[in-house]
C-alpha positions in Angstrom: -48.8 -96.0 82.2 -49.8 -93.1 84.5 -50.1 -95.4 87.5 -46.7 -96.8 86.8 -45.2 -93.3 86.6 -46.9 -92.2 89.8 -45.6 -95.4 91.6 -42.0 -94.6 90.4 -42.2 -91.0 91.6 -43.7 -92.2 94.9 -40.8 -94.6 95.4 -38.3 -91.9 94.7 -40.0 -89.5 97.1 -40.2 -92.1 99.8 -36.3 -92.1 99.8 -36.3 -88.4 100.6 -37.9 -86.3 103.2 -40.6 -85.2 100.8 -44.2 -86.0 100.1 -46.5 -85.7 97.1 -49.8 -83.9 97.3 -52.3 -84.2 94.4 -55.3 -81.9 94.2 -57.7 -80.3 91.8 -57.9 -76.5 91.5 -61.5 -75.5 92.0 -61.5 -72.6 89.6 -59.8 -74.1 86.6 -60.4 -77.9 87.2 -56.7 -78.5 86.7 -54.9 -81.4 88.5 -52.0 -80.0 90.6 -49.1 -82.1 91.9 -46.9 -80.7 94.6 -43.7 -82.1 96.1 -43.5 -80.8 99.7 -40.7 -81.0 102.2 -42.1 -82.9 105.1 -40.1 -81.1 107.7 -40.5 -77.5 106.6 -43.8 -77.9 104.6 -42.1 -75.9 101.8 -43.4 -76.6 98.3 -40.3 -77.8 96.4 -42.0 -78.3 93.1 -45.5 -77.7 91.7 -46.8 -79.1 88.4 -48.3 -77.1 86.6 -46.6 -74.1 88.1 -48.6 -71.4 90.0 -48.2 -69.1 87.0 -49.8 -71.6 84.6 -52.7 -72.2 87.1 -53.2 -68.4 87.3 -53.3 -68.0 83.5 -55.8 -70.9 83.2 -58.0 -69.2 85.8 -57.8 -65.8 84.0 -58.7 -67.5 80.7 -61.7 -69.2 82.3 -62.9 -65.8 83.6 -62.4 -64.1 80.2 -64.3 -66.9 78.5 -67.2 -66.3 80.9 -67.2 -62.6 80.1 -67.3 -63.3 76.4 -70.2 -65.7 76.8 -72.2 -63.1 78.9 -71.5 -60.4 76.2 -73.0 -62.7 73.5 -76.1 -63.5 75.5 
C-alpha cells in the first residue's frame, strides 16, 4: 500500500517541476519527505514539518537526560 501511494505521488510530481526527496533525520531517526521545486530548489512541502522534527529531537535529548539522572 505504501509503495502504491509513493508511486501515485511520484506520478503527480513528475507532471510538475518538482521532485521528491526522502531522507532519515540522524538525530531522531524520523523519515522525512520533501517536495522540492527543481528550478529554485525551494522546499515546497516537508512531511513531517520542521517543527515536528525539532520537537522529536528535543524529546530524544530530554529522554537521554532522564536516563543519565537515574543511572
